[in-house]
C-alpha positions as a Markdown table, in Angstrom:
| # | Residue | x | y | z |
|---|---|---|---|---|
| 1 | Met | 0.0 | 0.0 | 0.0 |
| 2 | Ser | 1.2 | 3.5 | -0.8 |
| 3 | Glu | 2.8 | 5.2 | 2.2 |
| 4 | Ala | 0.6 | 8.2 | 1.5 |
| 5 | Ile | -2.4 | 6.3 | 2.7 |
| 6 | Ala | -2.8 | 6.4 | 6.5 |
| 7 | Val | -5.2 | 4.4 | 8.7 |
| 8 | Arg | -6.4 | 5.9 | 11.9 |
| 9 | Lys | -9.5 | 6.3 | 14.1 |
| 10 | Cys | -12.2 | 8.7 | 13.0 |
| 11 | His | -13.5 | 11.0 | 15.8 |
| 12 | Glu | -15.4 | 14.0 | 14.4 |
| 13 | Ile | -19.0 | 14.1 | 13.2 |
| 14 | Glu | -17.7 | 15.5 | 9.9 |
| 15 | Glu | -15.6 | 12.3 | 9.4 |
| 16 | Phe | -18.6 | 10.1 | 10.2 |
| 17 | His | -20.7 | 11.9 | 7.6 |
| 18 | Arg | -17.9 | 11.3 | 5.1 |
| 19 | Cys | -18.1 | 7.6 | 5.9 |
| 20 | Val | -21.8 | 7.7 | 5.0 |
| 21 | Val | -21.1 | 9.4 | 1.7 |
| 22 | Leu | -18.5 | 6.7 | 0.9 |
| 23 | Gln | -20.9 | 4.0 | 1.9 |
| 24 | Arg | -23.4 | 5.3 | -0.7 |
| 25 | Glu | -20.7 | 5.3 | -3.4 |
| 26 | Ile | -19.7 | 1.7 | -2.6 |
| 27 | Trp | -23.0 | -0.1 | -2.1 |
| 28 | Gly | -25.4 | 2.1 | -4.0 |
| 29 | Glu | -28.3 | 1.4 | -1.6 |
| 30 | Asp | -31.5 | 3.3 | -1.1 |
| 31 | Asp | -31.3 | 6.0 | 1.6 |
| 32 | Leu | -33.5 | 3.9 | 3.9 |
| 33 | Glu | -30.9 | 1.1 | 3.9 |
| 34 | Val | -27.8 | 3.3 | 4.4 |
| 35 | Glu | -26.3 | 3.3 | 7.9 |
| 36 | Pro | -26.6 | 6.8 | 9.3 |
| 37 | Ala | -23.9 | 8.9 | 10.8 |
| 38 | Thr | -25.5 | 8.5 | 14.2 |
| 39 | Leu | -24.6 | 4.8 | 14.2 |
| 40 | Phe | -21.0 | 5.7 | 13.6 |
| 41 | Val | -21.2 | 8.1 | 16.5 |
| 42 | Val | -22.7 | 5.4 | 18.8 |
| 43 | Ala | -20.0 | 2.9 | 17.7 |
| 44 | Ala | -17.2 | 5.4 | 18.5 |
| 45 | Glu | -18.7 | 6.3 | 21.9 |
| 46 | Thr | -19.5 | 2.8 | 23.2 |
| 47 | Gly | -16.3 | 0.8 | 22.6 |
| 48 | Gly | -16.7 | 0.0 | 18.9 |
| 49 | Gln | -14.5 | 1.2 | 16.1 |
| 50 | Val | -14.8 | 3.7 | 13.3 |
| 51 | Leu | -11.5 | 3.5 | 11.3 |
| 52 | Gly | -10.6 | 5.5 | 8.2 |
| 53 | Ala | -8.1 | 5.1 | 5.5 |
| 54 | Phe | -7.0 | 8.5 | 4.2 |
| 55 | Asp | -5.1 | 9.5 | 1.1 |
| 56 | Gly | -4.0 | 12.9 | 2.3 |
| 57 | Gly | -7.3 | 14.5 | 3.3 |
| 58 | Arg | -9.4 | 12.2 | 1.2 |
| 59 | Leu | -11.3 | 9.3 | 2.9 |
| 60 | Val | -10.8 | 6.3 | 0.7 |
| 61 | Gly | -11.9 | 3.4 | 3.0 |
| 62 | Tyr | -13.4 | 2.8 | 6.4 |
| 63 | Thr | -14.4 | 0.1 | 8.9 |
| 64 | Leu | -17.4 | 0.3 | 11.3 |
| 65 | Ala | -17.5 | -2.2 | 14.2 |
| 66 | Ile | -19.8 | -2.4 | 17.1 |
| 67 | Val | -19.4 | -4.2 | 20.5 |
| 68 | Gly | -20.8 | -7.7 | 20.9 |
| 69 | Tyr | -21.2 | -10.0 | 23.9 |
| 70 | Arg | -21.9 | -13.8 | 23.7 |
| 71 | Asp | -21.3 | -16.7 | 26.0 |
| 72 | Gly | -19.4 | -14.5 | 28.4 |
| 73 | Val | -17.0 | -13.1 | 25.7 |
| 74 | Val | -16.8 | -9.5 | 24.6 |
| 75 | Phe | -16.0 | -9.2 | 20.9 |
| 76 | Leu | -16.3 | -6.8 | 18.0 |
| 77 | His | -18.8 | -7.3 | 15.2 |
| 78 | Ser | -17.2 | -5.6 | 12.1 |
| 79 | His | -20.3 | -4.5 | 10.4 |
| 80 | Met | -18.8 | -2.8 | 7.4 |
| 81 | Thr | -15.5 | -2.4 | 5.7 |
| 82 | Gly | -15.5 | -0.5 | 2.4 |
| 83 | Val | -12.9 | 0.8 | 0.0 |
| 84 | His | -13.5 | 3.3 | -2.8 |
| 85 | Pro | -13.4 | 1.6 | -6.2 |
| 86 | Asp | -10.4 | 3.7 | -7.3 |
| 87 | Tyr | -8.4 | 2.3 | -4.4 |
| 88 | Arg | -9.1 | -1.4 | -4.6 |
| 89 | Asp | -6.3 | -3.9 | -5.0 |
| 90 | Arg | -3.9 | -1.5 | -3.3 |
| 91 | Gly | -3.8 | -3.0 | 0.1 |
| 92 | Val | -6.2 | -0.5 | 1.7 |
| 93 | Gly | -8.7 | -3.2 | 3.0 |
| 94 | Arg | -5.8 | -5.2 | 4.5 |
| 95 | Ala | -4.4 | -2.2 | 6.2 |
| 96 | Leu | -7.8 | -1.4 | 7.7 |
| 97 | Lys | -8.2 | -5.0 | 9.0 |
| 98 | Leu | -4.6 | -5.1 | 10.5 |
| 99 | Phe | -5.1 | -1.8 | 12.2 |
| 100 | Gln | -8.5 | -3.1 | 13.5 |
| 101 | Arg | -6.8 | -6.2 | 14.9 |
| 102 | Glu | -4.0 | -4.2 | 16.7 |
| 103 | Glu | -6.5 | -1.7 | 18.2 |
| 104 | Ala | -8.7 | -4.5 | 19.4 |
| 105 | Leu | -5.8 | -6.5 | 20.9 |
| 106 | Gly | -4.6 | -3.3 | 22.6 |
| 107 | Arg | -7.9 | -3.3 | 24.6 |
| 108 | Gly | -7.8 | -7.1 | 25.4 |
| 109 | Ile | -10.4 | -8.0 | 22.7 |
| 110 | Arg | -9.4 | -11.3 | 21.1 |
| 111 | Leu | -12.2 | -12.0 | 18.6 |
| 112 | Ile | -13.7 | -10.0 | 15.7 |
| 113 | Val | -16.5 | -11.4 | 13.6 |
| 114 | Trp | -18.1 | -10.2 | 10.4 |
| 115 | Thr | -20.3 | -11.6 | 7.6 |
| 116 | Phe | -19.5 | -12.0 | 3.9 |
| 117 | Asp | -21.3 | -13.3 | 0.8 |
| 118 | Pro | -20.1 | -16.9 | 0.0 |
| 119 | Leu | -20.7 | -16.2 | -3.7 |
| 120 | Glu | -17.9 | -13.6 | -3.6 |
| 121 | Thr | -14.8 | -15.7 | -3.8 |
| 122 | Arg | -12.3 | -12.8 | -3.8 |
| 123 | Asn | -13.7 | -11.8 | -0.4 |
| 124 | Ala | -13.5 | -15.4 | 0.8 |
| 125 | His | -9.9 | -15.6 | -0.3 |
| 126 | Phe | -9.1 | -12.4 | 1.6 |
| 127 | Asn | -11.0 | -13.4 | 4.8 |
| 128 | Leu | -9.9 | -17.0 | 5.0 |
| 129 | Asn | -6.6 | -17.3 | 3.2 |
| 130 | Arg | -5.0 | -13.9 | 3.8 |
| 131 | Leu | -6.4 | -13.0 | 7.2 |
| 132 | Gly | -6.7 | -16.5 | 8.7 |
| 133 | Ala | -10.4 | -16.2 | 9.7 |
| 134 | Ile | -12.6 | -19.3 | 9.7 |
| 135 | Ala | -16.4 | -19.7 | 9.1 |
| 136 | Arg | -18.6 | -22.3 | 10.8 |
| 137 | Lys | -22.0 | -20.6 | 10.6 |
| 138 | Tyr | -24.2 | -19.9 | 7.6 |
| 139 | Ser | -27.0 | -17.3 | 7.9 |
| 140 | Pro | -29.7 | -17.4 | 5.1 |
| 141 | Asn | -31.0 | -14.0 | 3.9 |
| 142 | Leu | -29.5 | -12.4 | 7.0 |
| 143 | Tyr | -30.2 | -8.8 | 6.0 |
| 144 | Gly | -33.3 | -9.5 | 3.9 |
| 145 | Leu | -33.7 | -8.3 | 0.3 |
| 146 | Thr | -32.0 | -5.0 | -0.3 |
| 147 | Thr | -31.9 | -2.3 | -3.0 |
| 148 | Ser | -28.1 | -2.6 | -3.5 |
| 149 | Pro | -27.2 | -3.6 | -7.1 |
| 150 | Leu | -24.3 | -5.5 | -5.5 |
| 151 | His | -26.9 | -8.0 | -4.1 |
| 152 | Arg | -28.6 | -8.5 | -7.4 |
| 153 | Gly | -32.0 | -9.0 | -5.8 |
| 154 | Leu | -30.9 | -12.3 | -4.3 |
| 155 | Pro | -31.4 | -13.3 | -0.6 |
| 156 | Thr | -28.5 | -11.9 | 1.5 |
| 157 | Asp | -27.0 | -15.3 | 2.5 |
| 158 | Arg | -23.9 | -14.8 | 4.6 |
| 159 | Leu | -21.0 | -16.8 | 6.0 |
| 160 | Val | -20.0 | -15.6 | 9.5 |
| 161 | Ala | -16.2 | -15.1 | 9.7 |
| 162 | Glu | -14.5 | -15.6 | 13.0 |
| 163 | Trp | -11.1 | -13.8 | 13.4 |
| 164 | His | -9.4 | -15.2 | 16.5 |
| 165 | Leu | -6.9 | -12.4 | 16.7 |
| 166 | Asp | -4.0 | -13.9 | 18.6 |
| 167 | Ser | -4.3 | -17.5 | 17.4 |
| 168 | Ala | -1.4 | -19.2 | 15.7 |
| 169 | Arg | -3.5 | -19.5 | 12.5 |
| 170 | Val | -4.1 | -15.8 | 12.3 |
| 171 | Val | -0.6 | -14.8 | 13.2 |
| 172 | Gly | 0.8 | -17.1 | 10.5 |
| 173 | Ala | -1.7 | -15.9 | 7.9 |
| 174 | Ile | -1.1 | -12.2 | 8.3 |
| 175 | Ser | 2.6 | -12.7 | 8.4 |
| 176 | Asp | 2.5 | -14.7 | 5.1 |
| 177 | Leu | 4.0 | -17.7 | 6.9 |
| 178 | Val | 1.3 | -20.3 | 6.2 |
| 179 | Lys | 0.6 | -21.9 | 2.9 |
| 180 | Gly | -2.9 | -22.8 | 1.9 |
| 181 | Val | -4.3 | -26.2 | 2.8 |
| 182 | Asp | -3.6 | -28.7 | -0.1 |
| 183 | Glu | -6.4 | -31.1 | 0.5 |
| 184 | Thr | -9.3 | -31.2 | 2.9 |
| 185 | Pro | -11.9 | -33.9 | 3.7 |
| 186 | Ala | -14.8 | -31.7 | 2.5 |
| 187 | Thr | -15.3 | -29.0 | 0.0 |
| 188 | Val | -18.1 | -26.7 | -1.3 |
| 189 | Glu | -17.6 | -25.9 | -4.9 |
| 190 | Leu | -18.6 | -22.8 | -7.0 |
| 191 | Pro | -18.6 | -23.2 | -10.8 |
| 192 | Lys | -16.2 | -21.2 | -12.9 |
| 193 | Glu | -19.1 | -19.7 | -14.8 |
| 194 | Leu | -20.4 | -17.9 | -11.7 |
| 195 | Asp | -18.9 | -14.5 | -12.4 |
| 196 | Arg | -20.4 | -14.6 | -15.9 |
| 197 | Trp | -23.8 | -15.6 | -14.6 |
| 198 | Lys | -23.8 | -12.7 | -12.2 |
| 199 | Leu | -23.9 | -10.4 | -15.2 |
| 200 | Ser | -26.3 | -12.3 | -17.4 |
| 201 | Asn | -28.1 | -15.2 | -15.7 |
| 202 | Ile | -29.2 | -14.5 | -12.1 |
| 203 | Ala | -31.5 | -17.6 | -12.2 |
| 204 | Glu | -28.3 | -19.8 | -12.4 |
| 205 | Val | -26.7 | -17.8 | -9.6 |
| 206 | Ala | -29.8 | -18.4 | -7.4 |
| 207 | Lys | -29.5 | -22.1 | -8.0 |
| 208 | Val | -25.8 | -22.1 | -6.9 |
| 209 | Gln | -26.8 | -20.1 | -3.9 |
| 210 | Ala | -29.5 | -22.6 | -2.9 |
| 211 | Arg | -27.1 | -25.5 | -3.3 |
| 212 | Ile | -24.3 | -24.1 | -1.3 |
| 213 | Arg | -26.7 | -23.0 | 1.4 |
| 214 | Glu | -27.6 | -26.7 | 1.8 |
| 215 | Glu | -24.1 | -27.9 | 1.7 |
| 216 | Phe | -22.6 | -25.4 | 4.1 |
| 217 | Thr | -25.4 | -25.9 | 6.6 |
| 218 | Ser | -25.0 | -29.7 | 6.4 |
| 219 | Trp | -21.2 | -29.6 | 6.9 |
| 220 | Phe | -21.4 | -27.0 | 9.7 |
| 221 | Ala | -24.0 | -29.1 | 11.6 |
| 222 | Arg | -21.4 | -31.9 | 11.5 |
| 223 | Gly | -18.7 | -29.8 | 13.2 |
| 224 | Tyr | -16.8 | -28.7 | 10.1 |
| 225 | Ala | -15.4 | -25.2 | 9.5 |
| 226 | Ala | -14.4 | -23.4 | 6.3 |
| 227 | Val | -10.7 | -22.5 | 6.5 |
| 228 | Gly | -9.8 | -21.6 | 2.9 |
| 229 | Val | -10.6 | -21.3 | -0.8 |
| 230 | Thr | -8.7 | -22.7 | -3.7 |
| 231 | Ala | -8.9 | -22.6 | -7.5 |
| 232 | Thr | -9.9 | -25.9 | -9.1 |
| 233 | Ser | -10.2 | -27.1 | -12.7 |
| 234 | Thr | -14.0 | -26.4 | -12.6 |
| 235 | Gly | -14.1 | -23.2 | -10.5 |
| 236 | Thr | -13.4 | -22.4 | -6.9 |
| 237 | Ala | -13.7 | -24.6 | -3.8 |
| 238 | Tyr | -14.2 | -23.8 | -0.2 |
| 239 | Gln | -12.0 | -26.1 | 2.0 |
| 240 | Leu | -13.5 | -27.5 | 5.1 |
| 241 | Ile | -12.1 | -29.5 | 8.0 |
| 242 | Pro | -13.5 | -30.7 | 11.3 |
| 243 | Trp | -13.5 | -28.0 | 13.9 |
| 244 | Ser | -11.9 | -30.4 | 16.4 |
| 245 | Asp | -8.7 | -30.3 | 14.3 |
| 246 | Phe | -8.0 | -26.8 | 15.7 |
């Protein structure tokens, strides 16, 4: 990433409003579905995170996280991370996540979770392979149908990523010390035609979504976790292993 891009906490209401403007540019949602600046204020004031990536004075990416509590554990739910289209593939998203990790660990928080679309394999590669997160929960239509063109009118099915911040797996992944898993006892496969279908044949995409929903749900019920993605001769495969292996 260019040294000119700096990641830091956002504090002022003006910066929170700039996050909202960038959110609209990235997701293109109806105003009723855009997270308002007040949510960013609440997150910043109650132990969450509002982090910005700045190119000089320009906000080019941000992360919004809120505090969660489950089974006696305090964690962060990373609700949104977005990067301006002009700044993608330049390491901005990774810089935001690594800053997020360090800030959380500095407060004794050891877990961050977020959701991602299992049909978006680039995100899956980033989350599982590059950051070392795992997924062992599938949430069908989590956010309902939205107006965002990115969701294509499909149910918002999501995998839940768990980022165990100080685990050996995560430390190895973010340090580029761990190679991908060669073979796993279970896979969930996406066809190589998927990206083309997203542009021209949503009915086929819907069929893929319905199939992988069934497969992920079945494997997770049996104690498996998704730990990576890999290219295959027919497309892309999620790699799953028994959770007891960790």
